[in-house]
N, C-alpha and C positions, 0 to 999 in steps of 0.2 A: 217131356210131358205129353200125355195123350189123353183122349177123351173129348167129348163134344162140349167143351167149355171155352170160355173166352176170358181175357184178363184186361184190366185197365192199366194205367201207368204205374200204379203202386202194387200190382201183382194180384189184386183181388178180383173175384168173379164179377162180371158186369155184362150188360147188354152189348152185343157185338155190333160194330158199325162197319159198313162195307169199305170205308176209306182205310181201314186198318188191315185189309186182306191183301195177300200177295196175288197180283194178277200175272198172267203168263209172260207178257212182253213189256219192255219199257226200261227206263233208267231208274236206278236206285235213288230213292228220296228218303231222308231221315225226317220223321215227323217230330213234332214238338215234344212228344212223350218218349216212350221207349219202344215204340212199335215201328215196323218197317212196311212201307207201301211202295208199289212200283207203278208209275204212271204208264199207261199203255201207249205204245207208238202208234201213230195214225196208220190205218190199214193201207193207205195209198203208198206209204213208205216201207212198211214191214213186209208186205207181200212181195214186192219186187226184189227187196234185199235178201230175204231169207228163203224165198221159194225159187227165184230165178238166178240171181247173181251168185249167192253163196255156194250152191251146188256146183256151178261151173268152175268157180275159182278153186273149190276144194278138189275137184277131179283133176284140174291142171296141176295143183300142188302135189297131189299124190303121185301122178304120173312122172312129173319132173324129178321129184325127190327120190322116187323109186329108181329111176335111171341113174341118178347121182350115186345112190348106194350100191347099185350093181357094179358100176365102174370102180368106185373107190374101195370096194371090198376085195378086189383082186390083190393077190399077194405082192405083185411088183408095184402096186400103187400105194403101199403103206408108207405113211410119213406123218409127222406131227400135224402138218397143215391139213392133210386129208382126214385125220382123226377128228379134228374140229369140224370140218365141213360135213362129215358123215353124221356126227351127233346133231349138228344144226339142222340137217335135212330131216332126221327122225323127229326132232323136237317140233319143228314147224308142222310136220304132218300130224302129230298127236294134238297139237293146238287146235287144228281144224276138225279132227275126228271125234273128239270127246263130246262136243255139243250135238253131234248128228242124231243120236237116239231121241233126245228131247225135242229137237226141232222137227224131226220127221213125225213124231207122234202128234205134236200140237199143230204144226202148220199143214200136216197132211189131212187134218180133219177140221171140223168147226170148233174144236176145243180151244183153239187159239183165241177165240172171242170170249171165252168164259174164264172163270177163276181157275187157278191151278188146283187140280184135284189133290186131296190130302196124300195119296200114295206117291205123288210126284214131287212133294215139297223138297226133300233132300236131293233127289236126282236133279231137279231144276237148278238148285244152288250149286251143287258140286260139279255137275257136268257142263254147265254154261258159264259159270263165273270162277269158282275157286281153282279147279284143276287147270283149265285153259290159261288162267292168269299166271300160274306157276310156270307152265311150259313157255309161255310168251316171255316172261321175265328171263328165264334161262336162255332162250334164244337170243335175246338182246345182249346179255352178258357174254355169251359165247362169241357173238359178232365182235364185241370189244376185245375179247381175248385173242381172236384171230388177228385183229389189227395190231395188237401188242406184239404177238409172235412174228408177224411179218416185218414189223419195224426192227425188231432185234436181229432177225436173220439178215436183213439188208444192211443195216447200219453197224451192227456189231457181229460180224460173221464168225469170229473166233469164239466169242462167248456163246453164240447160238449152238455150238457143238455140244455144250454141256447143259444149256438151259432149255433149248427147244428140241426135246426128245419126245419120242412116242410115250414113254412112261410119264413124263411131266405133263404131256397133253391130256392123258387119261386122268391123272391126279387133279389137274385143273378143272376138268369137266365134272368130276365128282364134287369138288369144292363148290363149283358154281351151282350145281343142282341142290346141294345142301343149303346154300345161302338163299336160293330162290324159295325153297320150302319154308325156311325159317322166317323169311320176310313176309310171308302171307299166312303163316300158320294160325295167327289170331282169328282169321276169318272163319275157321272151322269151329270155333268155340265162342262165338259172339251172341248166339241166340238159341232159344228153344222154339219148338213148333208144336202147336196144338191143332186139333180139328174143330171146325165149326160148320154148321149146316146153314146154308144161305139159299135164297132164290137164285136160280140160274139166270145168267145174263143173256143166254141164248133163247131159252124157253121159260117164260114166266110161270108156267104151270108145273115146272119141275124144280127140285132142289138139288144142290150139289154140296158135297162135303169138301170144304176148301181149307186152305192153310191159314192158320192164325199165328202170328209171330210175336214173341216177347223176348226182350233182351236178357242175357245171362246176368245173374247177380253181380259178378265181378265187373261187368261193364256199367251197370247202373251205379255201382259204388265208385267206379273210377272217376267218372266225370260225366258231363252231359254228352249224349250220344253224338251230337254234332261235333264236339271237340275231338272225340275219338276218330271220327271219319276225316276230319280236317288233318289230323296228324298222319293218319294212314295214307290218304291220297296225296298229301304233300310229300311224304317219303317216296311214293311211287313216281310222282312227277319228277322229283329231283334225282333219285338214284337209279330208277329204272329207265328213264327217258333222257333227261337233260345231260347228266354226267356221262353216260355211255356215248351219246351222240356227239357231244363236244369233244370227248377224248378221242373218238374215232376220227373226227375231222382234223384235230391237231396232229395226231400221229400220221395220218395220210399226208398232211401238208409237210411235215418234217421229212417223211420218206421221199416225197417228190423232190424236195429241196436237196436232199442227200444224193439222189440219183442224178439230178442236174449237175451237181458239183463233180460227181464221178465221171459223168459224160465229158465235162470240160477237161478234166485231168486226162482222160483217155484221148481226147483230140490233141492235147499238147504232146503226149507221148508219140502219137502217130505222126505229128509234124516233125519231131526230132528224128524219128526213124526214116522219114522221107528225105530229110536233109542229108543223112548219112549215105543213103542210097544214091542220091544225086552226086555227092562228092565221089563216090566209088565209080560211077559211070563217067564222070568228067576225067578222073584219073586214068581210066582205061582208054578213053578216046584220045587223050593227050600223049599216049604212048609210053606211060610210065612202066607198064608191064609188058611192053612189046620188045621183040628182038633179044639180042644178047645182053641188053641193059636191064633186063627184067630182074627185079629183086625178089627172090622167092620168100624171103623173110617178111618183107612189107606186105606182100600179097597174102601171106598166111595171117598176119595180124588183122588186116582189113576184113578178111573173110571170117575170122573168129569174132570180130566185133559185130558184123552183120548177123552171124549166127546167134550171138548172145542176145541181140535185140529181138530177133525172131522168136527166141525161146521165151522171152518175157511176154 
């Protein structure tokens, strides 16, 4: 929908209220009707976060992930684990890069204190919320996939030869990205945007063509908007954060326990090897293999035993 009109909760034209307009910064809040507003973040928080801290963190992320990709792209470094690490590095970088144009435009000027201009409505939603959320979700699930792969390789090394391959790592990455898109695809179809002329918040003598939001008919017919967002964000909390986090912790705990048991078994084998060597040394010192009484057959069997242990 386009044009300098506004709509109330039942979709008819009405006078526009500033509380229903999308402001540039803040947290999403669902109103009692079917309109979206964004409460502005206090300037004392938003400026340090978006102007100073975020660019530094983004530059560090780009540099470190670029180095990771340069190393892991080498032919001799190719492995299933490195495939996942490379995709994770690219995904994390894209998560931080997509919001840059919008943040640079608004926080680089005084426009951050005003309503979002109509031409930036879709760019603001897509580049700061929708697309970065997809990449962030994919990054979390890739981290969980890496934990699963590492557990299989260590605890089930024979099965890892067929399961943990580069081909399967690529397939898993594609599946994760498809699932990440599908889990957030509803956000791209939940609202329409119209333009509305309002007095500027920066200069009262000027007007600004701002964004006016109305929910799509399918969302209005589905249920109350708050119910829709409760379902959506509950899904995100459970399956994008809690389940992957708990799964990674459990898998790492099982992996650590398996490595400790393997270490104990290795220590036991080493002790047995040491006992055999001590027996051989004692036999030699006692003269079993000295002089004309030396039994070549016994000597050979003992050496073969030691050699077999060393081979293991």
